[in-house]
C-alpha positions in Angstrom: 0.0 0.0 0.0 1.3 3.4 -1.0 1.6 6.1 1.8 -0.9 9.0 1.5 0.5 12.3 0.2 -1.2 15.6 0.3 -1.2 17.6 -2.9 0.8 20.9 -2.8 -1.2 23.9 -1.8 -2.1 26.2 -4.7 -0.9 29.2 -2.7 2.0 30.1 -0.4 1.8 29.2 3.3 1.7 32.9 4.2 -1.2 33.7 1.8 -3.8 33.6 4.5 -2.0 35.9 6.9 -3.0 37.6 9.2 -6.0 35.2 9.7 -3.8 32.0 9.7 -0.1 32.4 10.0 2.5 30.5 7.9 3.7 28.4 10.8 0.1 27.1 11.4 -0.3 26.3 7.8 2.9 24.3 7.7 2.0 22.5 10.9 -1.4 21.3 9.5 -0.3 20.7 5.9 3.2 19.2 6.1 
């Protein structure tokens, strides 16, 4: 069985700042 991989985000991690910071995006996506 192949491990599950998330697709890359279509935007930068800091795109949603100041609502969601880049560190939070990395934590939840990577």
